[in-house]
ZATORRO-298855 format. One record per residue (C-alpha): residue in one letter; residue number from 0; x, y, z. Coordinates in nm, 4 decimals, decimal comma. Example, Ala and Ser with C-alpha at 12.3 -4.5 7.8 and 13.67 -1.06 7.14 Angstrom:
2
<a; 0; <1,2300; -0,4500; 0,7800>>
<s; 1; <1,3670; -0,1060; 0,7140>>
# end
This chain:
329
<x; 0; <-1,5134; 2,0539; 0,6122>>
<x; 1; <-1,4560; 1,8633; 0,9447>>
<x; 2; <-1,2292; 1,5382; 0,8953>>
<x; 3; <-1,1978; 1,2409; 1,1201>>
<x; 4; <-0,8681; 1,0786; 1,0883>>
<x; 5; <-0,9001; 0,6887; 1,1854>>
<x; 6; <-0,5854; 0,5294; 1,2468>>
<x; 7; <-0,6017; 0,1459; 1,3429>>
<x; 8; <-0,2992; 0,0375; 1,5493>>
<x; 9; <-0,1235; -0,2983; 1,6323>>
<x; 10; <0,2111; -0,3174; 1,8355>>
<x; 11; <0,3692; -0,0104; 1,6836>>
<x; 12; <0,3861; 0,2565; 1,9840>>
<x; 13; <0,6719; 0,4358; 1,8120>>
<x; 14; <0,5184; 0,4688; 1,4598>>
<x; 15; <0,2215; 0,6146; 1,6152>>
<x; 16; <0,4221; 0,8849; 1,8062>>
<x; 17; <0,5664; 1,0041; 1,5039>>
<x; 18; <0,2234; 0,9880; 1,2953>>
<x; 19; <0,0614; 1,2146; 1,5685>>
<x; 20; <0,3552; 1,4361; 1,5984>>
<x; 21; <0,2895; 1,5334; 1,2193>>
<x; 22; <-0,0540; 1,5620; 1,2721>>
<x; 23; <0,0136; 1,8250; 1,5414>>
<x; 24; <0,1997; 2,0479; 1,2774>>
<x; 25; <-0,1408; 2,0418; 1,0510>>
<x; 26; <-0,2147; 2,3842; 0,9355>>
<x; 27; <-0,5747; 2,3110; 0,8587>>
<x; 28; <-0,7662; 2,3067; 1,2161>>
<x; 29; <-1,0951; 2,1353; 1,1570>>
<x; 30; <-1,0140; 1,7761; 1,2323>>
<x; 31; <-1,0306; 1,4962; 1,5072>>
<x; 32; <-0,8243; 1,1737; 1,5321>>
<x; 33; <-0,9225; 0,8298; 1,6498>>
<x; 34; <-0,6658; 0,5765; 1,7343>>
<x; 35; <-0,8044; 0,2418; 1,7278>>
<x; 36; <-0,5759; 0,0069; 1,9450>>
<x; 37; <-0,6560; -0,3352; 1,8023>>
<x; 38; <-0,5621; -0,5778; 2,0769>>
<x; 39; <-0,1902; -0,4647; 2,0918>>
<x; 40; <0,0009; -0,6721; 2,3560>>
<x; 41; <0,2547; -0,3543; 2,3297>>
<x; 42; <-0,0027; -0,0915; 2,4129>>
<x; 43; <0,0472; 0,2618; 2,2979>>
<x; 44; <-0,2022; 0,4243; 2,5278>>
<x; 45; <0,0561; 0,6346; 2,7399>>
<x; 46; <0,2114; 0,7553; 2,4149>>
<x; 47; <-0,1386; 0,8411; 2,2578>>
<x; 48; <-0,2268; 1,0274; 2,6136>>
<x; 49; <0,0624; 1,2663; 2,5718>>
<x; 50; <-0,1078; 1,4294; 2,2834>>
<x; 51; <-0,4279; 1,4828; 2,4708>>
<x; 52; <-0,3713; 1,8316; 2,4877>>
<x; 53; <-0,2311; 1,8958; 2,1404>>
<x; 54; <-0,5019; 1,7196; 1,9365>>
<x; 55; <-0,8974; 1,6716; 1,9413>>
<x; 56; <-0,8174; 1,2809; 1,9953>>
<x; 57; <-0,9967; 0,9938; 2,1112>>
<x; 58; <-0,8288; 0,6608; 2,1900>>
<x; 59; <-0,9962; 0,3002; 2,1830>>
<x; 60; <-0,8418; -0,0329; 2,2813>>
<x; 61; <-1,0489; -0,3281; 2,1469>>
<x; 62; <-1,0229; -0,6996; 2,0885>>
<x; 63; <-0,7861; -0,7787; 1,7909>>
<x; 64; <-0,9791; -0,8202; 1,4749>>
<x; 65; <-0,7452; -0,6965; 1,1837>>
<x; 66; <-0,7151; -0,3492; 1,0322>>
<x; 67; <-1,0486; -0,3268; 0,8316>>
<x; 68; <-1,2723; -0,4146; 1,1120>>
<x; 69; <-1,0912; -0,1688; 1,3187>>
<x; 70; <-1,1402; 0,1173; 1,0829>>
<x; 71; <-1,5164; 0,0176; 1,0735>>
<x; 72; <-1,4941; 0,0718; 1,4662>>
<x; 73; <-1,3520; 0,4186; 1,3988>>
<x; 74; <-1,6124; 0,4823; 1,1357>>
<x; 75; <-1,9168; 0,4097; 1,3754>>
<x; 76; <-1,7739; 0,6593; 1,6233>>
<x; 77; <-1,6455; 0,9571; 1,3887>>
<x; 78; <-1,8162; 1,2903; 1,3922>>
<x; 79; <-1,6759; 1,4123; 1,0604>>
<x; 80; <-1,8023; 1,4791; 0,7309>>
<x; 81; <-1,5323; 1,2942; 0,5769>>
<x; 82; <-1,3246; 1,0045; 0,7016>>
<x; 83; <-0,9626; 0,9545; 0,6345>>
<x; 84; <-0,7650; 0,6741; 0,6947>>
<x; 85; <-0,4141; 0,6448; 0,7627>>
<x; 86; <-0,1704; 0,3475; 0,8365>>
<x; 87; <0,0280; 0,3886; 1,1450>>
<x; 88; <0,3456; 0,3950; 0,9761>>
<x; 89; <0,2809; 0,7169; 0,7787>>
<x; 90; <0,3923; 1,0524; 0,8293>>
<x; 91; <0,1778; 1,3333; 0,7087>>
<x; 92; <0,2920; 1,6747; 0,5470>>
<x; 93; <0,1648; 1,9574; 0,7132>>
<x; 94; <-0,0255; 2,0905; 0,4497>>
<x; 95; <-0,2096; 1,7845; 0,3913>>
<x; 96; <-0,5594; 1,8330; 0,5102>>
<x; 97; <-0,5531; 2,1951; 0,3628>>
<x; 98; <-0,4784; 2,0395; 0,0025>>
<x; 99; <-0,7562; 1,7834; 0,0591>>
<x; 100; <-1,0153; 2,0404; 0,1627>>
<x; 101; <-0,9229; 2,2905; -0,1097>>
<x; 102; <-0,9298; 1,9826; -0,3718>>
<x; 103; <-1,2776; 1,8499; -0,2496>>
<x; 104; <-1,4025; 2,2133; -0,2463>>
<x; 105; <-1,3263; 2,2130; -0,6365>>
<x; 106; <-1,3898; 1,8607; -0,7480>>
<x; 107; <-1,6781; 1,6557; -0,5896>>
<x; 108; <-1,5386; 1,3147; -0,4860>>
<x; 109; <-1,6988; 1,0782; -0,2738>>
<x; 110; <-1,3875; 0,8820; -0,1881>>
<x; 111; <-1,0309; 0,9433; -0,2704>>
<x; 112; <-0,7008; 0,8254; -0,2433>>
<x; 113; <-0,3432; 0,9599; -0,2576>>
<x; 114; <0,0199; 0,8839; -0,3526>>
<x; 115; <0,3113; 0,8008; -0,1264>>
<x; 116; <0,6558; 0,9096; -0,1177>>
<x; 117; <1,0183; 0,8589; 0,0815>>
<x; 118; <1,0754; 1,1110; 0,3443>>
<x; 119; <1,4428; 1,2390; 0,3710>>
<x; 120; <1,4552; 1,0839; 0,7050>>
<x; 121; <1,4041; 0,7029; 0,5916>>
<x; 122; <1,7023; 0,4721; 0,6021>>
<x; 123; <1,8090; 0,3659; 0,2458>>
<x; 124; <1,6323; 0,0339; 0,2669>>
<x; 125; <1,3196; 0,2251; 0,3424>>
<x; 126; <1,3778; 0,4667; 0,0540>>
<x; 127; <1,4556; 0,1714; -0,1698>>
<x; 128; <1,1391; -0,0125; -0,0753>>
<x; 129; <0,9304; 0,3238; -0,1214>>
<x; 130; <1,0786; 0,3475; -0,4971>>
<x; 131; <0,9851; -0,0341; -0,5944>>
<x; 132; <0,6355; 0,0409; -0,4547>>
<x; 133; <0,5802; 0,3572; -0,6602>>
<x; 134; <0,8018; 0,3036; -0,9664>>
<x; 135; <0,6203; 0,2609; -1,3117>>
<x; 136; <0,8827; -0,0234; -1,3763>>
<x; 137; <0,7389; -0,2361; -1,1082>>
<x; 138; <0,3817; -0,2412; -1,0052>>
<x; 139; <0,3778; 0,1023; -0,9177>>
<x; 140; <0,1718; 0,1502; -1,2362>>
<x; 141; <-0,0685; -0,0732; -1,1417>>
<x; 142; <-0,1147; 0,0657; -0,7746>>
<x; 143; <-0,2301; 0,4252; -0,8933>>
<x; 144; <-0,1069; 0,7541; -1,0168>>
<x; 145; <-0,1701; 1,0176; -1,2588>>
<x; 146; <-0,1314; 0,7685; -1,5457>>
<x; 147; <-0,2886; 0,4813; -1,3499>>
<x; 148; <-0,3742; 0,1502; -1,5309>>
<x; 149; <-0,7300; 0,0897; -1,5267>>
<x; 150; <-0,9872; 0,1975; -1,2506>>
<x; 151; <-0,8091; 0,3691; -0,9540>>
<x; 152; <-0,8516; 0,2140; -0,6275>>
<x; 153; <-0,7570; 0,3979; -0,3107>>
<x; 154; <-0,5111; 0,2130; -0,0858>>
<x; 155; <-0,5864; 0,2535; 0,2940>>
<x; 156; <-0,2703; 0,3919; 0,4076>>
<x; 157; <-0,3943; 0,7416; 0,2158>>
<x; 158; <-0,7570; 0,7113; 0,1677>>
<x; 159; <-1,0709; 0,9085; 0,2302>>
<x; 160; <-1,4480; 0,8447; 0,2279>>
<x; 161; <-1,7394; 1,0642; 0,2935>>
<x; 162; <-2,0021; 1,0246; 0,5547>>
<x; 163; <-2,2476; 0,9659; 0,2878>>
<x; 164; <-2,0560; 0,6727; 0,1360>>
<x; 165; <-2,0108; 0,5393; 0,4842>>
<x; 166; <-2,3993; 0,5421; 0,5536>>
<x; 167; <-2,4686; 0,4287; 0,1754>>
<x; 168; <-2,2326; 0,1405; 0,1422>>
<x; 169; <-2,1158; 0,0588; 0,4990>>
<x; 170; <-1,7760; -0,0079; 0,5786>>
<x; 171; <-1,5190; -0,2854; 0,5061>>
<x; 172; <-1,6388; -0,6534; 0,4582>>
<x; 173; <-1,2802; -0,7839; 0,4781>>
<x; 174; <-1,0475; -0,7201; 0,7634>>
<x; 175; <-0,7522; -0,8117; 0,5435>>
<x; 176; <-0,6158; -0,9752; 0,2253>>
<x; 177; <-0,7212; -0,6741; -0,0101>>
<x; 178; <-0,9912; -0,5293; 0,2198>>
<x; 179; <-0,9235; -0,1765; 0,0754>>
<x; 180; <-0,9600; -0,2766; -0,2757>>
<x; 181; <-1,2583; -0,4629; -0,2233>>
<x; 182; <-1,4182; -0,1615; -0,0328>>
<x; 183; <-1,3231; 0,0885; -0,3161>>
<x; 184; <-1,4709; -0,1650; -0,5714>>
<x; 185; <-1,8151; -0,1511; -0,3768>>
<x; 186; <-1,8083; 0,1971; -0,3358>>
<x; 187; <-1,7650; 0,2706; -0,7201>>
<x; 188; <-2,0444; 0,0013; -0,7815>>
<x; 189; <-2,2852; 0,2074; -0,5664>>
<x; 190; <-2,2333; 0,4769; -0,7951>>
<x; 191; <-1,9997; 0,7145; -0,6234>>
<x; 192; <-1,7278; 0,8914; -0,7721>>
<x; 193; <-1,3675; 0,7877; -0,6572>>
<x; 194; <-1,0640; 0,9848; -0,7561>>
<x; 195; <-0,6990; 1,0572; -0,6986>>
<x; 196; <-0,5760; 1,3733; -0,5383>>
<x; 197; <-0,2158; 1,3811; -0,6788>>
<x; 198; <-0,0900; 1,6428; -0,4074>>
<x; 199; <-0,2340; 1,4531; -0,1118>>
<x; 200; <0,1139; 1,2834; -0,0550>>
<x; 201; <0,1984; 1,0872; 0,2550>>
<x; 202; <0,5380; 0,9393; 0,4005>>
<x; 203; <0,4930; 0,5791; 0,4151>>
<x; 204; <0,7423; 0,4026; 0,5869>>
<x; 205; <0,6235; 0,0499; 0,4983>>
<x; 206; <0,8786; -0,2238; 0,6099>>
<x; 207; <1,2206; -0,1575; 0,7736>>
<x; 208; <1,3972; -0,4717; 0,6273>>
<x; 209; <1,3680; -0,6984; 0,3214>>
<x; 210; <1,2635; -1,0044; 0,4920>>
<x; 211; <0,9560; -0,8033; 0,6369>>
<x; 212; <0,8873; -0,6543; 0,2960>>
<x; 213; <0,9122; -1,0169; 0,1477>>
<x; 214; <0,6120; -1,1279; 0,3761>>
<x; 215; <0,4055; -0,8248; 0,3184>>
<x; 216; <0,4284; -0,8373; -0,0629>>
<x; 217; <0,3368; -1,2238; -0,0587>>
<x; 218; <0,0706; -1,1370; 0,1267>>
<x; 219; <-0,0620; -0,8807; -0,1289>>
<x; 220; <-0,0198; -1,1381; -0,4093>>
<x; 221; <-0,2316; -1,3637; -0,2206>>
<x; 222; <-0,4807; -1,0859; -0,1491>>
<x; 223; <-0,5300; -1,0164; -0,5398>>
<x; 224; <-0,6715; -1,3514; -0,5776>>
<x; 225; <-0,9310; -1,2884; -0,2849>>
<x; 226; <-1,0306; -0,9734; -0,4522>>
<x; 227; <-1,0617; -1,2053; -0,7757>>
<x; 228; <-1,2976; -1,4384; -0,5606>>
<x; 229; <-1,5311; -1,1394; -0,4766>>
<x; 230; <-1,4987; -0,9642; -0,7856>>
<x; 231; <-1,4017; -1,2049; -1,0869>>
<x; 232; <-1,3898; -0,9312; -1,3381>>
<x; 233; <-1,1244; -0,7244; -1,1350>>
<x; 234; <-0,8556; -0,9676; -1,2160>>
<x; 235; <-0,6902; -0,7958; -1,5107>>
<x; 236; <-0,3836; -0,9471; -1,7482>>
<x; 237; <-0,1753; -0,6868; -1,5836>>
<x; 238; <-0,2177; -0,8555; -1,2408>>
<x; 239; <-0,0436; -1,1584; -1,3869>>
<x; 240; <0,2752; -0,9715; -1,4600>>
<x; 241; <0,4501; -1,0575; -1,1350>>
<x; 242; <0,3980; -1,3985; -1,1401>>
<x; 243; <0,5138; -1,4239; -1,5327>>
<x; 244; <0,8336; -1,2480; -1,4075>>
<x; 245; <0,8692; -1,4680; -1,1404>>
<x; 246; <0,8499; -1,7718; -1,3678>>
<x; 247; <1,1150; -1,5823; -1,6011>>
<x; 248; <1,3674; -1,5207; -1,3363>>
<x; 249; <1,3274; -1,9018; -1,2318>>
<x; 250; <1,3692; -2,0241; -1,5943>>
<x; 251; <1,6567; -1,7921; -1,6473>>
<x; 252; <1,8454; -1,8862; -1,3160>>
<x; 253; <1,7561; -2,2754; -1,4173>>
<x; 254; <1,9118; -2,2516; -1,7633>>
<x; 255; <2,2398; -2,0738; -1,6157>>
<x; 256; <2,2910; -2,3552; -1,3459>>
<x; 257; <2,2190; -2,6323; -1,6208>>
<x; 258; <2,4568; -2,4713; -1,8689>>
<x; 259; <2,7412; -2,3978; -1,5935>>
<x; 260; <2,7436; -2,7232; -1,3967>>
<x; 261; <2,5614; -2,9982; -1,5929>>
<x; 262; <2,6784; -2,9102; -1,9499>>
<x; 263; <2,3384; -2,8729; -2,0678>>
<x; 264; <2,3554; -2,6234; -2,3432>>
<x; 265; <2,0853; -2,4046; -2,5175>>
<x; 266; <2,3270; -2,0980; -2,5601>>
<x; 267; <2,0837; -1,8856; -2,7693>>
<x; 268; <1,7889; -1,8969; -2,5194>>
<x; 269; <2,0075; -1,8476; -2,2250>>
<x; 270; <2,1977; -1,5494; -2,3879>>
<x; 271; <1,8268; -1,4047; -2,4810>>
<x; 272; <1,7103; -1,4680; -2,0988>>
<x; 273; <2,0228; -1,3006; -1,9414>>
<x; 274; <2,0190; -1,0170; -2,1897>>
<x; 275; <1,6640; -0,9328; -2,1172>>
<x; 276; <1,6959; -0,9564; -1,7568>>
<x; 277; <2,0245; -0,7628; -1,7766>>
<x; 278; <1,8361; -0,4777; -1,9511>>
<x; 279; <1,5536; -0,4708; -1,6936>>
<x; 280; <1,8154; -0,4768; -1,3885>>
<x; 281; <1,9705; -0,1537; -1,5741>>
<x; 282; <1,6486; 0,0216; -1,6404>>
<x; 283; <1,5702; -0,0266; -1,2945>>
<x; 284; <1,8961; 0,1080; -1,1484>>
<x; 285; <1,9228; 0,4192; -1,3401>>
<x; 286; <1,5661; 0,4976; -1,3010>>
<x; 287; <1,6025; 0,4521; -0,9204>>
<x; 288; <1,9565; 0,6647; -0,9297>>
<x; 289; <1,7638; 0,9318; -1,1076>>
<x; 290; <1,4908; 0,9444; -0,8788>>
<x; 291; <1,6896; 0,9076; -0,5491>>
<x; 292; <2,0083; 1,0869; -0,6481>>
<x; 293; <2,1910; 0,7845; -0,4623>>
<x; 294; <2,3959; 0,4987; -0,5857>>
<x; 295; <2,3185; 0,3171; -0,2655>>
<x; 296; <1,9532; 0,3420; -0,2854>>
<x; 297; <1,9784; 0,2848; -0,6496>>
<x; 298; <2,1352; -0,0514; -0,5847>>
<x; 299; <1,8921; -0,1601; -0,3122>>
<x; 300; <1,5961; -0,0325; -0,5284>>
<x; 301; <1,7039; -0,3095; -0,7805>>
<x; 302; <1,7050; -0,5614; -0,4842>>
<x; 303; <1,3643; -0,4200; -0,3612>>
<x; 304; <1,2044; -0,4266; -0,6810>>
<x; 305; <1,3216; -0,8075; -0,7304>>
<x; 306; <1,1825; -0,9004; -0,3830>>
<x; 307; <0,8833; -0,7198; -0,4814>>
<x; 308; <0,8003; -0,8761; -0,8083>>
<x; 309; <0,8970; -1,2346; -0,6905>>
<x; 310; <0,7164; -1,2279; -0,3426>>
<x; 311; <0,3886; -1,0895; -0,5075>>
<x; 312; <0,4048; -1,3489; -0,7874>>
<x; 313; <0,4639; -1,6500; -0,5546>>
<x; 314; <0,1979; -1,5298; -0,3424>>
<x; 315; <-0,0435; -1,4657; -0,6272>>
<x; 316; <0,0390; -1,8374; -0,7908>>
<x; 317; <-0,0202; -1,9822; -0,4525>>
<x; 318; <-0,3323; -1,8739; -0,3915>>
<x; 319; <-0,4429; -1,8834; -0,7673>>
<x; 320; <-0,3603; -2,2486; -0,7406>>
<x; 321; <-0,5409; -2,3177; -0,4221>>
<x; 322; <-0,8240; -2,0802; -0,4483>>
<x; 323; <-0,8858; -2,1045; -0,8476>>
<x; 324; <-0,7492; -2,4366; -0,9710>>
<x; 325; <-0,8293; -2,6502; -0,6795>>
<x; 326; <-1,1168; -2,4441; -0,5491>>
<x; 327; <-1,0777; -2,4562; -0,2025>>
<x; 328; <-1,2091; -2,1890; 0,0465>>
# end
């Protein structure tokens, strides 16, 4: 099978250097790479050019339209039997393409997704963020794994679609705000088979600090409402969990503030809320410790999980109010 690897890129020259280096290490040779620079002001052209003699590589520079339409730009020019989409902040294990080829040879999938994990070279904050985005104690169980909740929707940091899918369904209709989920829903509804390849892991750097992570997850919360506006049946009860947790956290903090400073006392309710929050924090800490083998990463993992849930919850509630309650476009 011949693969076309499509990578949208915006102002991240260092990341594309690291990603292309990992693609040079691939044991499976039948692939091309298309880098789509999406109107960057900090161009990676020279870095990409340095890999010209190491990879079957094509580089394109286009006006800024967002990652979804940049992937479409690559689809239109790809030569492969199967198109693979990576985010520029991923590192790819050397056996990735061989694993995917072997799996697809045994299991007919028209589109697939794969998991992400933390690389040993990641900073403690990056490892903590990776934990929060993959943990079953946060929304990791929603995003998809071997025991994922509901229909599996590949995420486009690690996603593949066959040429047949592209020719029948087309590409992304959204360029941001949940474009990968919207695309996978259309693929499924067109009758194509989508599945998870558990071994097809990529190392996803995501964000380098908690401030950037907060902004990204707030965006993800808004994206879920954007998906709902296109496919109302895709908004499940489980998607309300971060918003409910955020409201619970605000309520608990308010109770403690009122009881401590204004002599407003509801001791039993306050104790119950503090107890539940404390149990959840301890579960996060010890689970993160068991996964990372690091006390520092475990502590940062609790912080990352709290940021993930509250940022997603606030973004979700913001656009639920605007687009669902007030019905604003």
